[in-house]
C-alpha positions in Angstrom: 0.1 -0.1 -0.1 2.4 2.4 1.0 4.9 1.6 -2.8 0.7 2.3 -4.0 0.5 5.4 -2.5 3.9 6.7 -3.5 3.1 6.2 -7.2 0.0 7.9 -6.6 1.7 10.7 -5.7 4.3 10.6 -8.6 1.6 10.3 -11.0 -1.4 12.4 -9.8 0.9 15.3 -8.5 4.5 15.6 -8.9 4.5 15.0 -12.9 1.3 14.6 -14.9 -0.7 12.0 -15.8 0.5 9.3 -18.4 -1.4 10.1 -21.4 -2.3 8.4 -24.6 -3.4 9.2 -27.7 -6.0 8.0 -29.6 -8.0 7.9 -33.1 -11.7 8.1 -32.8 -14.5 7.7 -35.3 -17.9 8.1 -35.0 -21.1 7.2 -37.5 -22.8 10.8 -38.3 -26.1 9.5 -37.4 -25.5 8.6 -34.3 -22.3 11.2 -33.2 -24.8 13.2 -31.1 -25.5 10.1 -29.0 -22.0 9.0 -28.2 -20.7 12.6 -27.5 -23.6 13.0 -24.9 -22.7 10.1 -23.5 -19.0 11.0 -23.4 -19.6 14.3 -22.4 -20.3 12.9 -18.9 -16.7 11.8 -18.7 -14.4 14.4 -18.1 -11.0 12.5 -19.2 -10.7 12.9 -22.9 -9.1 16.1 -24.7 -10.0 16.4 -28.5 -7.3 17.5 -30.9 -8.5 20.6 -32.9 -8.4 18.8 -36.6 -10.0 21.8 -38.3 -8.0 24.7 -36.7 -7.4 26.2 -40.3 -10.4 26.2 -41.1 -12.7 29.5 -40.3 -15.1 29.2 -37.5 -18.2 30.4 -40.2 -17.2 27.1 -42.2 -17.5 24.1 -39.7 -20.0 22.0 -39.8 -22.1 23.1 -36.7 -21.5 26.8 -37.5 -24.9 27.5 -37.4 -26.2 25.5 -34.3 -23.7 27.8 -31.9 -25.0 31.1 -33.4 -28.2 29.8 -32.5 -26.9 28.8 -28.9 -24.7 32.1 -28.8 -28.4 34.0 -29.7 -30.1 31.7 -26.9 -27.4 32.6 -24.6 -28.0 36.9 -25.3 -31.5 36.1 -24.9 -31.4 34.6 -21.7 -28.8 37.3 -20.2 -31.5 39.9 -21.0 -34.2 38.2 -19.0 -31.8 37.3 -16.1 -31.3 41.4 -15.8 -35.3 41.8 -15.8 -35.5 39.6 -13.4 -32.6 40.8 -10.9 -34.7 44.3 -11.7 -38.1 43.2 -10.8 -36.1 41.3 -7.2 -36.3 38.1 -8.4 -34.5 35.3 -7.8 -32.8 32.8 -9.6 -32.6 28.8 -8.4 -30.1 27.0 -9.5 -29.7 23.3 -9.8 -28.6 21.9 -6.6 -25.9 20.4 -8.4 -24.3 19.8 -11.4 -24.4 15.5 -11.2 -28.4 16.5 -10.5 -28.7 18.8 -13.3 -27.7 15.7 -15.7 -30.0 13.2 -14.1 -32.8 15.4 -14.6 -32.0 15.9 -18.1 -31.8 12.1 -18.8 -35.5 11.6 -16.7 -36.9 15.1 -19.0 -35.9 13.2 -21.7 -37.3 9.7 -21.1 -40.5 11.6 -20.1 -41.1 13.4 -22.7 -39.5 11.3 -25.3 -38.2 14.4 -27.5 -34.5 13.9 -28.8 -31.9 17.0 -28.2 -32.4 18.9 -31.3 -36.7 19.4 -30.7 -35.9 20.1 -27.1 -33.9 23.3 -28.0 -35.6 23.9 -30.7 -38.8 23.9 -27.9 -36.4 26.1 -26.0 -35.6 29.1 -29.2 -38.8 29.4 -29.6 -39.7 29.8 -26.1 -36.9 32.3 -25.2 -37.9 34.0 -28.8 -41.2 35.0 -27.6 -40.3 35.6 -24.8 -37.9 38.5 -25.5 -40.2 39.6 -27.9 -42.8 40.1 -25.5 -40.3 41.8 -23.1 -39.0 43.7 -25.3 -42.2 45.4 -26.5 -43.7 45.9 -23.5 -40.0 47.5 -21.8 -40.0 49.6 -24.4 -43.7 51.0 -23.4 -43.0 50.9 -19.7 -39.7 53.2 -20.7 -41.3 55.4 -23.0 -44.6 55.6 -19.8 -41.7 56.2 -17.4 -39.9 58.6 -19.5 -43.6 60.6 -19.8 -44.2 60.3 -16.1 -40.8 61.9 -15.4 -41.7 64.6 -18.0 -45.5 65.3 -15.6 -43.4 65.1 -12.2 -41.2 67.7 -13.7 -44.2 70.2 -15.5 -46.3 69.6 -12.3 -43.1 70.5 -10.3 -42.7 73.3 -12.7 -46.3 75.0 -12.7 -46.4 74.9 -9.0 -43.1 76.6 -8.6 -43.3 79.1 -11.3 -46.9 80.0 -10.1 -45.7 80.8 -6.8 -42.8 82.8 -8.4 -45.1 84.8 -11.1 -47.3 85.6 -8.0 -44.8 87.2 -5.6 -42.9 88.7 -8.7 -46.4 90.7 -9.3 -46.4 91.7 -5.8 -43.2 92.7 -5.3 -41.8 93.6 -9.1 -38.5 92.8 -7.8 -36.4 89.7 -8.4 -37.1 88.0 -4.7 -33.9 85.5 -5.6 -31.2 88.1 -5.3 -30.7 87.9 -9.4 -30.2 91.2 -11.0 -32.4 92.6 -13.5 -33.9 95.9 -14.9 -37.3 97.3 -13.4 -40.1 96.2 -15.8 -43.6 96.2 -15.8 -44.8 92.6 -14.9 -48.1 92.8 -16.4 -48.8 93.1 -20.4 -46.1 92.6 -22.7 -44.1 89.6 -20.4 -43.0 86.2 -21.6 -42.1 83.1 -19.4 -40.5 79.9 -20.6 -40.0 77.2 -17.9 -38.7 74.2 -17.5 -35.8 71.7 -16.4 -32.0 71.7 -16.6 -29.4 69.3 -14.9 -28.4 71.2 -11.4 -24.4 71.4 -12.2 -25.9 73.8 -15.2 -27.8 76.1 -12.7 -25.0 79.4 -12.7 -23.8 78.4 -16.0 -27.5 78.7 -17.6 -27.9 81.9 -15.3 -24.5 83.6 -16.6 -25.1 82.7 -20.5 -28.8 84.5 -20.5 -27.5 87.5 -18.4 -24.9 87.9 -21.2 -27.1 87.2 -24.6 -29.6 89.1 -22.9 -27.8 92.2 -21.9 -29.8 92.2 -18.5 -33.2 92.4 -20.0 -34.5 88.7 -18.9 -34.9 87.9 -15.5 -34.0 83.7 -14.8 -34.9 82.2 -11.7 -33.4 78.3 -10.7 -34.5 76.4 -8.2 -33.5 72.9 -7.1 -36.0 70.3 -8.0 -37.1 69.1 -3.9 -36.1 65.4 -4.8 -34.3 64.4 -7.4 -35.8 62.6 -11.1 -35.1 58.7 -11.2 -34.4 57.3 -14.7 -35.4 53.7 -15.6 -31.8 52.4 -14.6 -32.9 53.8 -11.1 -30.2 56.3 -11.6 -30.8 59.7 -10.0 -30.4 62.8 -11.7 -30.5 65.5 -9.6 -32.7 68.2 -11.8 -33.3 72.2 -11.1 -35.8 74.0 -12.8 -35.8 77.1 -14.2 -37.9 80.7 -15.0 -37.2 83.0 -17.3 -39.0 86.2 -17.3 -38.6 88.6 -20.0 -40.4 91.6 -22.3 -42.0 90.1 -25.4 -40.2 90.4 -28.4 -39.5 87.9 -31.5 -35.5 88.6 -31.5 -35.7 88.2 -28.0 -37.6 85.3 -27.1 -35.8 83.4 -30.5 -32.4 83.7 -28.8 -33.7 83.1 -25.0 -35.5 79.5 -26.6 -31.9 78.4 -28.4 -30.4 78.6 -25.1 -32.5 76.5 -23.4 -33.2 74.0 -26.4 -28.8 73.6 -26.1 -29.4 73.3 -22.0 -32.8 72.1 -20.8 -33.9 68.3 -20.9 -37.3 69.5 -21.0 -39.4 73.4 -22.1 -42.4 73.9 -20.9 -44.4 76.9 -22.4 -46.3 78.6 -19.3 -49.9 78.7 -20.2 -52.3 81.9 -19.2 -54.8 79.5 -16.6 -51.5 77.7 -15.3 -54.1 76.2 -12.3 -56.6 74.8 -15.3 -53.1 73.3 -16.8 -51.8 72.0 -13.3 -55.5 70.1 -13.1 -54.5 68.4 -16.3 -51.2 67.4 -15.4 -52.3 66.0 -12.3 -55.3 63.4 -14.2 -52.4 62.5 -17.3 -49.9 61.3 -14.3 -52.9 59.4 -12.7 -53.8 57.6 -15.9 -49.7 57.2 -16.6 -49.5 56.0 -13.4 -52.5 53.0 -14.1 -51.1 52.3 -17.4 -47.7 51.8 -16.1 -49.0 49.8 -13.1 -50.5 47.4 -15.4 -47.6 47.3 -17.7 -45.2 46.3 -15.0 -47.3 43.4 -13.3 -47.8 41.6 -16.9 -44.2 42.1 -17.3 -43.6 40.2 -13.5 -45.9 38.0 -14.4 -44.5 36.4 -18.0 -40.9 37.0 -15.8 -42.0 34.9 -12.9 -42.9 32.2 -15.3 -39.5 31.9 -16.0 -38.1 32.0 -12.4 -40.7 29.1 -11.4 -39.3 25.6 -11.2 -38.8 23.6 -14.1 -40.7 20.4 -14.0 -39.4 17.4 -12.3 -36.0 19.8 -11.5 -34.8 22.2 -8.5 -34.1 25.0 -10.7 -35.7 27.6 -12.5 -36.8 26.9 -15.9 -34.8 29.9 -17.0 -31.6 28.4 -15.6 -32.5 24.6 -16.6 -32.4 26.4 -20.1 -29.1 28.4 -20.0 -27.3 24.9 -18.5 -29.0 22.9 -21.1 -28.0 25.7 -24.1 -24.3 25.7 -22.3 -24.2 22.4 -22.4 -25.2 21.6 -26.1 -22.8 24.4 -27.2 -19.8 22.3 -25.7 -21.2 19.5 -27.8 -21.0 21.2 -30.9 -18.2 23.0 -30.4 -16.2 19.9 -29.8 -17.8 17.9 -32.9 -16.5 20.8 -34.9 -13.1 19.7 -34.0 -13.7 16.6 -35.8 -13.2 15.8 -39.8 -16.3 14.6 -41.8 -15.4 11.6 -43.8 -18.2 9.5 -45.5 -20.9 10.7 -43.3 -18.2 9.1 -40.5 -16.5 11.8 -37.7 -13.2 11.3 -37.5 -11.0 12.6 -34.9 -7.9 12.5 -32.6 -7.8 12.9 -28.6 -5.8 12.7 -25.3 -7.1 9.9 -22.8 -5.2 9.5 -19.5 -3.9 5.8 -19.5 -5.5 5.2 -15.7 -8.9 6.1 -17.1 -8.7 4.2 -20.7 -11.0 1.3 -19.0 -13.2 3.6 -18.0 -14.0 4.9 -21.9 -13.9 1.8 -23.3 -16.8 0.8 -20.7 -19.0 4.0 -21.9 -18.4 2.4 -25.6 -19.3 -1.0 -24.8 -22.2 0.1 -22.9 -23.4 2.0 -25.3 -23.1 -0.4 -28.0 -25.2 -2.8 -26.1 -27.9 -0.5 -24.2 -28.5 2.1 -27.4 -28.1 -0.7 -29.8 -26.3 1.9 -32.3 -22.9 2.1 -33.6 -20.5 3.3 -30.5 -17.3 5.0 -31.1 -14.4 3.3 -32.3 -11.2 4.3 -30.0 -7.4 3.3 -31.4 -4.3 3.7 -29.7 -1.9 5.2 -31.6 1.9 4.7 -30.4 4.6 6.2 -33.0 3.6 10.6 -33.0 5.6 13.3 -32.0 3.1 15.1 -30.3 3.6 16.5 -27.0 0.9 15.3 -24.8 -1.5 18.0 -22.7 -0.5 18.4 -18.7 -2.9 17.0 -16.7 -2.5 17.2 -12.5 -5.5 15.0 -9.6 -6.6 18.2 -7.5 -8.3 19.2 -4.7 -10.2 21.7 -2.6 -6.2 21.8 -1.0 -4.2 21.8 -3.9 -5.9 23.8 -5.7 -4.7 27.4 -4.4 -1.1 26.0 -4.6 -1.7 24.6 -8.2 -3.0 28.2 -9.4 0.2 29.9 -8.2 2.0 27.5 -10.4 0.0 27.8 -13.4 -0.4 31.9 -12.8 3.3 31.8 -14.3 3.3 28.6 -16.8 1.8 25.5 -16.7 4.0 22.1 -16.7 5.2 20.6 -19.2 4.2 17.2 -19.7 6.4 15.2 -17.5 8.0 18.0 -15.7 8.6 18.2 -12.0 5.5 19.9 -10.3 6.4 22.7 -8.2 3.0 22.3 -6.2 4.0 19.6 -4.6 6.6 21.5 -2.3 4.9 25.1 -2.6 2.1 23.5 -0.5 5.1 23.7 2.3 7.3 26.5 1.0 5.0 29.1 0.1 3.1 29.6 3.8 6.5 28.7 5.4 8.4 31.5 4.0 5.6 33.8 4.6 5.5 32.7 8.1 9.2 33.4 8.2 8.4 36.8 7.5 4.9 37.6 9.3 6.3 35.5 11.9 3.9 37.2 15.3 2.1 34.7 17.1 -1.1 36.9 17.9 -1.5 38.4 14.4 -0.4 34.8 13.2 -3.3 33.7 15.2 -5.8 36.5 13.9 -5.2 35.2 10.4 -5.6 31.6 11.3 -8.6 32.1 13.3 -10.0 33.9 10.0 -9.1 31.0 8.2 -10.5 28.5 10.5 -13.3 30.2 10.2 -13.9 30.1 6.9 -13.0 26.6 6.2 -16.2 25.6 9.0 -18.6 27.8 7.7 -17.8 27.6 3.9 -21.1 26.1 2.8 -22.9 29.5 4.4 -20.9 32.0 3.5 -21.2 30.9 -0.2 -24.7 30.5 0.4 -24.9 34.2 2.2 -22.8 35.5 -0.5 -20.6 36.9 2.5 -17.6 39.3 1.7 -15.8 36.9 2.9 -17.3 33.8 0.6 -13.9 35.3 -1.3 -11.4 33.5 0.7 -13.5 30.2 0.6 -11.0 29.2 -2.7 -7.7 30.0 -1.1 -8.9 29.1 2.5 -6.5 26.1 3.1 -3.9 28.5 1.5 -4.9 31.0 3.9 -5.1 28.4 6.9 -1.4 27.0 6.1 -0.2 30.7 6.2 -2.2 31.3 9.6 -0.1 28.0 10.9 3.3 29.1 10.2 3.2 32.5 10.8 2.2 31.5 14.1 4.7 28.4 14.4 7.6 31.5 13.5 6.3 34.2 15.8 6.5 31.6 18.5 9.8 30.5 17.6 10.7 34.3 17.4 9.1 35.0 21.0 6.8 37.4 20.0 3.4 38.4 21.0 2.5 41.6 18.9 5.8 42.9 20.1 5.7 41.5 23.7 7.7 38.5 24.8 5.8 35.9 26.5 7.4 33.6 29.4 6.0 30.8 28.6 8.9 28.4 30.1 11.2 29.6 32.7 14.4 31.7 31.7 17.5 30.0 31.2 19.1 34.0 32.1 19.4 35.5 35.7 19.7 38.6 35.8 22.6 40.6 37.6 21.5 44.5 38.6 24.6 45.1 40.1 26.5 44.4 36.5 23.6 45.4 34.5 23.9 42.1 32.4 22.4 38.6 32.3 24.1 35.7 33.1 23.0 32.4 31.6 22.3 29.3 33.8 25.5 26.7 33.3 23.8 23.8 31.1 20.4 25.3 30.7 18.4 25.3 27.1 15.2 27.1 26.8 12.7 23.9 25.5 11.2 26.2 22.5 11.5 29.3 21.1 13.8 32.3 21.5 14.0 33.1 25.3 12.4 35.6 26.7 15.2 37.0 28.3 16.3 38.2 25.3 12.8 40.9 24.9 14.4 43.1 27.6 18.0 43.5 26.5 19.7 46.3 24.9 21.5 44.3 22.2 18.0 42.4 21.0 18.2 43.5 17.6 21.7 43.0 16.6 21.3 39.3 18.1 18.2 39.2 16.2 19.7 40.3 13.3 22.0 38.1 13.1 20.2 35.1 13.8 17.4 36.2 11.0 19.9 36.9 7.8 21.6 33.4 8.9 18.3 31.9 8.7 17.2 33.6 5.7 20.2 32.7 3.9 20.0 29.0 5.4 16.2 28.8 3.7 17.2 30.6 0.4 20.2 28.0 -0.6 18.3 25.1 1.0 15.3 26.0 -1.2 17.7 26.7 -4.2 19.4 23.5 -3.6 15.7 22.1 -3.9 15.2 23.4 -7.4 18.8 22.2 -9.3 17.6 18.7 -7.2 14.3 19.1 -9.2 16.5 19.3 -12.3 18.2 16.6 -12.1 15.0 14.7 -11.7 13.9 16.0 -14.8 17.1 15.1 -16.6 16.3 11.3 -15.2 12.9 11.4 -16.4 13.2 12.1 -19.6 16.2 10.5 -20.5 18.9 13.0 -21.3 22.2 12.2 -20.1 23.6 15.3 -21.3 21.6 17.6 -18.9 22.3 14.8 -16.1 26.3 15.5 -16.6 26.9 18.6 -18.1 24.2 20.8 -16.2 23.2 19.5 -12.8 26.0 18.0 -11.5 28.2 21.3 -12.1 25.4 23.8 -10.6 25.1 21.4 -7.7 28.9 21.1 -7.2 28.8 25.0 -7.7 25.9 26.2 -5.4 27.3 23.1 -2.6 30.6 23.6 -3.0 30.0 27.1 -2.2 27.1 27.9 -0.5 26.6 24.8 0.9 30.2 25.4 2.8 28.5 28.7 3.7 25.9 26.8 6.0 28.5 24.7 7.4 30.4 27.4 8.4 27.1 29.2 10.5 26.1 25.5 11.5 30.1 25.5 12.9 29.4 28.5 14.8 26.3 28.1 16.0 27.6 25.1 17.7 30.6 26.3 19.2 31.1 27.8 22.6 33.2 30.6 21.9 33.0 31.6 25.6 36.3 29.5 25.8 38.0 30.9 23.3 40.3 34.0 24.1 39.7 36.1 20.7 36.6 36.6 19.6 34.5 33.7 17.1 35.8 34.1 13.1 33.7 36.2 11.1 32.0 34.1 8.4 32.0 37.1 5.6 35.6 37.4 6.2 36.2 33.6 6.0 33.9 33.8 2.9 36.0 36.4 1.2 38.8 34.5 2.0 38.0 31.7 -0.4 37.3 33.3 -3.3 39.7 36.5 -3.3 42.6 34.5 -0.7 42.5 31.3 -2.0 41.6 29.8 1.3 43.2 31.7 3.3 42.2 31.2 6.9 42.1 33.9 9.9 43.8 34.1 12.9 41.2 32.0 14.4 39.8 29.1 12.7 36.5 28.3 12.5 37.0 24.8 12.8 40.3 22.1 13.3 43.5 24.0 12.8 44.1 25.9 10.3 45.8 23.7 8.1 42.8 21.4 7.4 40.0 24.2 7.2 42.6 26.0 4.1 42.8 22.8 2.6 38.8 21.8 2.2 38.4 25.3 1.4 40.5 25.2 -1.7 39.2 22.4 -3.2 35.8 24.0 -2.7 37.1 26.5 -4.7 39.0 24.6 -7.3 35.4 22.9 -7.9 33.4 26.0 -7.7 35.4 27.5 -10.8 35.9 24.2 -12.5 32.2 23.5 -12.8 31.8 27.1 -14.4 33.3 25.3 -17.9 32.0 22.2 -17.1 28.2 23.8 -17.3 29.2 26.1 -20.3 31.7 24.1 -22.6 30.9 20.0 -23.3 27.1 20.7 -23.6 26.7 22.5 -27.4 29.1 20.2 -28.9 27.4 16.5 -27.2 24.1 18.5 -28.8 25.1 18.7 -32.0 27.3 15.3 -32.5 23.5 13.4 -30.8 21.4 15.7 -33.7 23.4 14.0 -36.2 22.8 10.5 -35.0 19.1 11.5 -34.8 18.2 13.0 -38.2 19.8 10.3 -39.8 17.3 8.1 -38.3 14.8 10.3 -38.4 15.2 11.3 -42.0 14.6 7.5 -42.9 11.2 6.8 -40.7 9.6 9.9 -42.3 10.5 8.9 -46.1 8.8 5.3 -45.5 6.1 7.0 -44.0 5.7 10.1 -46.5 6.1 7.1 -49.7 3.1 5.0 -47.6 1.0 7.5 -47.7 1.9 8.7 -51.3 0.9 4.8 -52.2 -2.3 5.3 -50.0 -3.0 8.7 -52.3 -2.4 6.9 -55.7 -5.0 4.2 -55.2 -7.4 6.5 -54.2 -6.9 8.5 -57.4 -6.7 5.8 -60.0 -10.1 4.3 -58.4 -11.3 7.6 -58.6 -10.6 7.4 -62.6 -11.9 4.6 -62.6 -14.7 6.4 -62.8 -14.7 9.2 -64.3 -16.4 8.4 -67.5 -19.4 7.7 -65.4 -22.6 9.6 -65.4 -24.5 7.8 -62.9 -25.5 10.3 -59.6 -24.3 7.0 -57.4 -20.8 6.8 -59.3 -20.5 10.3 -58.4 -21.2 10.5 -55.1 -18.3 7.7 -54.9 -15.5 9.9 -56.9 -16.7 12.4 -54.5 -16.1 10.3 -51.2 -12.5 8.8 -53.2 -11.5 12.7 -53.4 -12.1 13.6 -49.8 -10.7 10.8 -48.5 -7.7 11.4 -50.7 -7.7 15.0 -49.6 -8.1 13.4 -46.2 -4.4 11.3 -46.6 -2.4 14.3 -45.7 -4.1 14.8 -42.3 -2.4 12.2 -40.8 0.7 14.4 -41.6 -0.1 15.7 -37.8 1.5 12.7 -36.3 4.7 12.9 -38.6 7.4 15.2 -37.0 8.6 18.3 -38.4 11.9 18.9 -40.0 14.6 19.3 -37.2 16.6 22.3 -37.0 19.7 23.1 -35.2 22.0 25.6 -35.3 25.1 25.6 -33.2 25.8 29.3 -32.8 22.6 29.8 -31.2 23.3 26.5 -28.7 26.2 28.3 -28.0 24.8 31.9 -27.3 22.0 29.5 -25.2 24.2 27.4 -23.1 26.5 30.8 -22.5 23.3 33.0 -20.9 22.1 29.8 -19.0 25.7 29.5 -17.8 26.1 33.0 -16.7 22.6 33.6 -15.6 23.1 30.4 -12.9 26.5 31.7 -12.2 25.3 35.5 -10.9 21.9 34.4 -10.1 23.0 32.5 -7.6 24.5 35.1 -6.0 22.0 37.7 -6.6 19.0 35.3 -5.5 20.8 34.0 -2.2 21.1 37.8 -1.5 17.4 38.4 -2.8 16.7 35.9 0.1 17.2 38.5 2.8 13.7 39.9 2.3 13.2 37.4 4.9 15.9 39.5 7.0 14.1 42.7 6.1 10.6 42.2 6.0 10.5 39.8 9.8 12.4 42.6 11.2 10.3 45.9 9.8 6.4 44.0 11.0 8.3 43.3 14.3 9.3 46.8 14.1 6.1 48.3 13.3 4.8 45.9 15.9 6.2 47.5 18.3 6.2 51.4 17.6 2.0 50.6 17.4 2.3 49.0 20.8 4.6 51.7 22.1 2.5 55.0 20.9 -0.9 53.5 21.9 -1.9 51.2 24.5 2.0 51.2 26.2 0.8 54.8 27.6 -2.4 54.1 28.8 -0.9 51.0 30.8 1.7 52.7 31.9 0.1 55.8 33.8 -0.1 56.5 37.3 -3.9 56.0 37.4 -4.9 54.0 34.5 -8.8 54.2 33.4 -10.3 51.3 31.9 -12.0 54.0 29.4 -8.5 55.2 28.6 -7.4 51.4 28.1 -10.2 50.2 26.1 -9.6 52.8 23.5 -6.1 53.0 23.4 -6.5 49.1 22.7 -9.7 50.0 20.3 -7.0 52.0 18.5 -4.2 49.5 18.6 -6.5 46.7 16.5 -7.1 49.3 14.4 -3.8 50.2 13.0 -2.7 46.3 13.3 -5.5 45.2 11.6 -5.4 48.1 8.7 -1.4 48.3 8.5 -0.5 44.7 9.4 -3.4 42.2 8.9 -4.1 44.0 5.6 -0.8 45.3 3.9 1.8 43.5 5.4 -0.4 40.3 4.6 -0.3 41.3 1.0 3.3 42.4 1.3 4.9 39.3 2.9 2.3 37.7 0.0 3.7 39.1 -2.5 7.5 38.4 -1.6 6.7 34.7 -1.0 5.4 34.7 -4.4 8.6 36.6 -5.7 10.7 34.2 -4.1 8.8 31.2 -5.8 8.6 32.1 -8.9 12.0 33.9 -9.7 14.7 32.2 -7.2 13.4 28.9 -7.3 11.4 27.8 -10.3 14.0 29.6 -12.8 16.2 26.8 -11.5 14.5 23.5 -13.1 11.2 25.0 -14.1 10.0 25.7 -17.8 6.4 25.8 -17.6 5.9 25.5 -21.3 3.0 23.0 -21.1 -0.6 23.2 -22.1 -3.7 22.4 -19.3 -5.5 19.1 -20.3 -9.2 20.7 -21.3 -11.3 17.7 -21.0 -14.6 17.5 -22.8 -17.0 17.2 -19.9 -20.6 18.7 -19.3 -19.6 19.0 -16.1 -16.3 21.2 -16.4 -18.4 23.8 -18.9 -21.3 23.7 -16.0 -18.4 24.2 -12.9 -17.3 27.4 -15.2 -20.6 29.2 -16.1 -21.0 28.2 -12.5 -18.3 29.9 -10.8 -18.5 33.0 -13.6 -22.3 33.5 -12.1 -21.1 33.6 -9.1 -18.5 35.8 -9.4 -20.3 38.1 -11.0 -22.7 38.2 -7.9 -20.1 38.8 -5.9 -18.7 41.8 -7.9 -22.3 43.4 -7.4 -22.3 43.0 -3.9 -19.5 44.3 -3.5 -20.1 47.0 -5.8 -23.4 48.2 -4.4 -21.6 47.5 -0.7 -19.0 50.3 -1.4 -21.4 52.5 -3.3 -23.9 52.7 0.0 -20.5 53.2 1.9 
């Protein structure tokens, strides 16, 4: 069982599932039934054999276009459902929906084509009705808004004219000449945008040379358009002396600004009564129209017979399923009323596909698809890994950089541990780590509730296990640092005894603190220098270890692909270079940590000086050796330096020449096999041509059809050329330049990448100091006051919690996440990872419906976030 589990891990996560290339043949009459059954699986990746044809020239282009049109109609109806506040019900699961579809087809005794035409007809009629009624309702809504504005304008105009006639002055401090408010005075009123009010007054003032009185007044409440957008409006009243030129000029200005313009009648009271009657009639008509639209939409929201989902969602999912089926059929070639294609199938699921084929032949009484394994081909299979909710977020981190090539070592297996660990090293704080751990635990436990309630935390559901591990490692590193929001915790007895006379802490002989950092360091003056030294060295150890893992993965890739040249002339010199210089540096760190230098008269040797001496002084040892006597250390240092120097030309020179010799051998063998394949293709083409020539003189319809079929077969002989490898090329100069770049990048990159890992130390120090500053300037003054009050402590704690959450739990979490991401993408993956693979995209109804479901959920989350932000 142990061996089987290791093999499963090797095949499912560390390397892609083994793939087999198969040719598939379907009869045209049974193609839909066969693809319907195969779509229930998720293990067949079809190749597009019609990739050179235009999309609109393919066999099922018209059906796909009809599916797109039906999806557009469904989106329109969904918008109307959302506008009326009607909630659409989705199927409980994708499997239940597919089962309901089978039961429905069995009960209704309708094939897929008839059911699709029925859905298409229903959607077309519903859309036509809703478009007509919505257009009428929108026109009525606009007319209603116009009447509301007219009513308000008339009421305000009557009030302003009455005041103006009484006082014969501008009641709103608008400068205008004194004029007789009696006969010969004209009035124009209307509404404009609220922000245009001042500009409107200025333009009229200049155009009329101050011979018109303009009054602008804001409407009491904003007007809402059909889509619910608020439009702040203002009414205006222009009073001027009667004159054709003046009136024409004012009308033009009002038309350029005005949304609505109204003539002021002589009998305003009568006009107000007419407006009120029109408002009541329009309101009643809008109510009836809205009720009709709602009833029509409600029928589509109701549950489909025999289903838990709304009728509209049932239609939508069915159309997506059919569209996926027709898109897949468009990838196949049509020959003699047969569909022929190529597909990749994981070898572990080959028997499952064969069982489906046999079941089709026995239960459906149809000629099922014929599958034939193709062994001799040059095509690169797609990459497929078995993932779950735990692995998927780490897999996405890798896929964002590039999808693994087929057979390539998958970094996801290591990223599961290294990514949250490096995050924890930078974020290390027991208090803040526990907060992150608590949030992640809550999301893991309440996953279903958060999704169902559409909470803002629902966006964390997919990454819940990543956040959980980040919280665990951040808490663990915080305990190791003995840092709880900048306060050290004394869980165990300290190994140091304070000597107040000498102002020092003396370590108890033989005492070792059980776990983490001794709390006595928290009150020492040299805490910062001690932590800097420790975290800097630990960052280097973690970085070199991870880079060494990357080089080992390159060696494993070479073994897997049987590339002996890569193993002996890349992996071996690279591991010697990395382990010889930087591995030796780590060994020196551990030796210095493990040596008690209190018994040495002089101070312990400097590691940086020792490394410089290895490189520049050929391993010369200082006055105090790190280990042994000076001679043995110097000898080992010189041997390591010689191996490090030799590894550089070892990487650079031999590989291009060996690749050239290998190419020459393989090219001769390939040329022989390719000429044999081309000869067979040419012979088959001549056979088809000869058979076609025999029918040239015949005029019968049946024979003409045979000639056409033979012509197609002759053309389709060339389709198997996809299985013949292309003409290989080899450029010695390009290979040599590429190898030089690879060598220089590795040598210099190893040095710069090691320095890059010092960000672990820098961000850890920054997090600790920020937490310390926040604590000292918020809670510490309240606690150290002579008479601390509970209210003062509470307010200080609230301030500390707020600034900690905003800066450390939000900004610093994101910062540490991005730095951990960079360390993996740049420093770790570039040692072995190419990321040039193609993902395995199976033909599956479950996959397409799952993508549709995820898209709908993301749109809902986005809508919720936008709506809450707008409310805020």
